[in-house]
C-alpha positions as CSV (number, residue, x, y, z in Angstrom):
1,M,2.6,34.6,-18.9
2,I,0.5,34.5,-15.8
3,P,-0.9,31.0,-15.3
4,E,-4.6,30.5,-14.7
5,I,-5.2,29.3,-11.1
6,N,-8.4,27.9,-9.8
7,V,-8.8,29.8,-6.5
8,W,-11.3,27.3,-5.1
9,A,-8.9,24.4,-5.7
10,V,-6.1,26.4,-3.9
11,L,-8.4,27.2,-1.0
12,I,-9.5,23.5,-0.6
13,A,-5.9,22.3,-1.1
14,T,-4.8,24.7,1.7
15,L,-7.4,23.3,4.1
16,S,-6.4,19.8,3.1
17,T,-2.9,20.4,4.6
18,M,-4.6,21.0,8.0
19,V,-6.5,17.7,7.7
20,V,-3.4,15.8,6.7
21,G,-1.3,17.3,9.5
22,S,-4.0,16.7,12.1
23,I,-4.2,13.1,11.2
24,W,-0.5,12.5,10.6
25,Y,0.6,14.1,13.9
26,T,-2.2,12.8,16.1
27,P,-0.8,10.7,19.0
28,K,-2.4,7.5,17.6
29,V,-0.7,7.9,14.3
30,F,2.8,9.5,14.4
31,G,2.3,12.2,17.0
32,N,3.8,10.4,20.0
33,Y,6.9,9.4,18.1
34,W,7.2,12.9,16.6
35,M,6.9,14.7,20.0
36,R,9.5,12.3,21.5
37,V,12.2,12.6,18.8
38,A,11.6,16.3,18.0
39,K,11.6,17.0,21.7
40,V,8.2,18.8,21.5
41,R,6.5,19.4,24.9
42,P,2.9,20.7,24.5
43,S,2.1,23.4,27.0
44,G,-1.5,22.1,27.3
45,D,-2.9,25.6,26.6
46,P,-4.9,25.5,23.3
47,K,-4.0,29.2,22.8
48,D,-0.4,28.2,22.1
49,A,-1.5,26.5,18.9
50,I,-3.1,29.6,17.4
51,K,0.1,31.1,16.0
52,P,1.5,27.9,14.5
53,I,-1.9,27.1,12.9
54,L,-2.1,30.6,11.4
55,I,1.4,30.3,10.0
56,T,0.6,26.9,8.6
57,L,-2.4,28.2,6.8
58,V,-0.5,31.1,5.2
59,V,2.4,28.9,4.2
60,S,0.1,26.2,2.9
61,Y,-1.8,28.7,0.9
62,I,1.4,29.9,-0.7
63,S,2.4,26.3,-1.4
64,A,-0.9,25.4,-3.0
65,W,-0.9,28.6,-5.1
66,I,2.7,27.9,-6.3
67,L,1.8,24.2,-7.0
68,A,-1.4,25.2,-9.0
69,G,0.5,27.9,-11.0
70,T,3.5,25.6,-11.7
71,A,1.2,22.7,-12.7
72,T,-0.7,25.0,-15.1
73,I,2.6,26.0,-16.7
74,V,3.7,22.4,-16.9
75,Q,0.4,21.3,-18.4
76,N,0.5,24.2,-20.9
77,F,4.0,23.2,-22.0
78,Y,3.7,19.4,-22.1
79,G,0.0,19.0,-22.6
80,G,-2.0,16.0,-21.6
81,S,-3.9,15.5,-18.4
82,F,-3.9,18.4,-15.9
83,L,-4.3,15.8,-13.0
84,V,-1.1,14.0,-14.2
85,S,0.7,17.4,-14.6
86,S,-0.3,18.4,-11.1
87,L,0.8,15.1,-9.5
88,I,4.2,15.1,-11.3
89,T,4.7,18.8,-10.5
90,A,4.0,18.1,-6.8
91,M,6.5,15.3,-6.6
92,V,9.2,17.2,-8.5
93,L,8.7,20.3,-6.3
94,W,8.6,18.2,-3.1
95,A,11.9,16.3,-4.1
96,G,13.7,19.4,-5.4
97,F,12.8,21.8,-2.6
98,T,11.0,20.4,0.4
99,A,12.7,17.0,0.9
100,S,16.2,18.3,-0.1
101,R,15.9,21.2,2.3
102,F,14.6,19.1,5.1
103,I,17.4,16.6,4.7
104,T,20.1,19.3,4.5
105,H,18.9,21.2,7.6
106,D,18.2,18.1,9.6
107,A,21.7,16.7,8.8
108,F,23.4,19.9,10.0
109,E,21.1,20.1,13.1
110,G,21.9,16.4,13.9
111,R,18.2,15.5,14.0
112,P,17.4,11.8,14.0
113,I,17.0,10.2,10.5
114,G,13.6,8.8,11.6
115,L,12.3,12.4,12.2
116,T,13.6,13.5,8.9
117,V,11.9,10.6,7.1
118,L,8.7,11.2,9.0
119,N,8.5,14.9,8.2
120,C,9.6,14.4,4.5
121,V,7.0,11.7,4.0
122,H,4.4,13.9,5.6
123,E,5.2,16.7,3.2
124,L,5.0,14.2,0.2
125,V,1.6,13.1,1.3
126,T,0.5,16.7,1.8
127,F,1.8,17.7,-1.7
128,V,0.2,14.7,-3.4
129,I,-3.2,15.4,-1.8
130,M,-2.9,19.1,-2.8
131,A,-2.1,18.0,-6.3
132,L,-5.0,15.6,-6.4
133,I,-7.4,18.4,-5.4
134,I,-5.8,21.0,-7.8
135,G,-5.7,18.5,-10.6
136,L,-9.3,17.3,-10.2
137,F,-10.6,20.9,-10.0
138,G,-8.8,21.8,-13.2
139,I,-7.4,25.1,-14.4
140,S,-10.5,27.2,-14.8
141,G,-12.1,28.9,-11.8
142,V,-12.5,32.2,-10.1
């Protein structure tokens, strides 16, 4: 079975990750704390952001595509609301893969717990917003 995926929902969900990240890591929100504890030193050259932004877009597209496909499979199996299926799927995927991997890697790298929590919660917010978009668009689409 190949799940139906709404491409427009995936594309908008992908772009939403950029919006969430831009707000989350802005200096007035969590950016200053993140740079300090992650020991990130911006070069000041905007060109240095191009590669990470492109990588983020590709990875976010993959995440949104997998979330949409998995939510469709979950909804087809359990029935009910596609929005609810999308949200539950996002939280399960986040907990089972994203958060657990962040926690494991950060523990072995000796990263501060505050940084781990900050990044894990950012990913949760990102996944929930992607799920809202995917769930509200529904299954059908190009």
